[in-house]
N, C-alpha and C positions, 0 to 999 in steps of 0.2 A: 687452357688445361691444368688442371686440378693437382695440388700438391699429393705426395700419401698422405694419408694423414687428418688431412684437409677436408671436412666433409661437403659434398657436393650439393647434397638436397638439406632439408633444413623441415624440422617439426612442424606440422600439422600443414604440409603438402601433401599433396593426392599423388597417390603412382598407381601404375599399373602392371601387373605383373609382364613378362616380356618371352617368357617362357612358362610350360606348365612346372610347376613347384611339386617337386614327390615328397612322400614319405621315409625318411631316412632311420626310420624306427623312434624317432622324437618324438610322436603321438602315439602310444599302445593304445586310444580306440579308435584307432583307423587304421585303415588296411596297408601292411608293409609295405612300402613298395610305392604305393596307390598312389595315386592324384592328390594332393591337397588342396590346390586350386588351379584352376586352366590359367592358359595364357588369359592375358586382359582381366584379369580380376581386379577389379577398383580397393584401393586402400589407402589410409591417411597416417602418414609417419608419424611414433605418439614419443620419441626419444631418440635421439643418436648418441651412440658411443664409442671410443677410439680401443681399438682391439691393443694394448700394449707393445705386448710380444710382436706382430706384422705391422704395428704403425697404419692399419687400415679401418677407416672408419665402421662400427654395425646400425645398421637403421632395423628396429623395433616397430614393427607397420603393423597396425590392427586392419583386420576384414572384416570387422563391427560380426556379428552372429556366424559367421565362419571359423577364421581363426586370429590369434595373435602369435606373429611368426617375426623371429627374428637374424 
């Protein structure tokens, strides 16, 4: 089991979305509440950070020309 705050994944790892990712209005040029990426979209982790208050990892994933999501 992964410790809280310790990243399970690393930079340059290829990852896939497990579920559809919806626009929470963070992307004003996209449909509000619309699907940003469908389940199964492939991206690459480009950075990993730790949310200090919640002590959980945050992954910045590059989905190429589609989106950069954290």
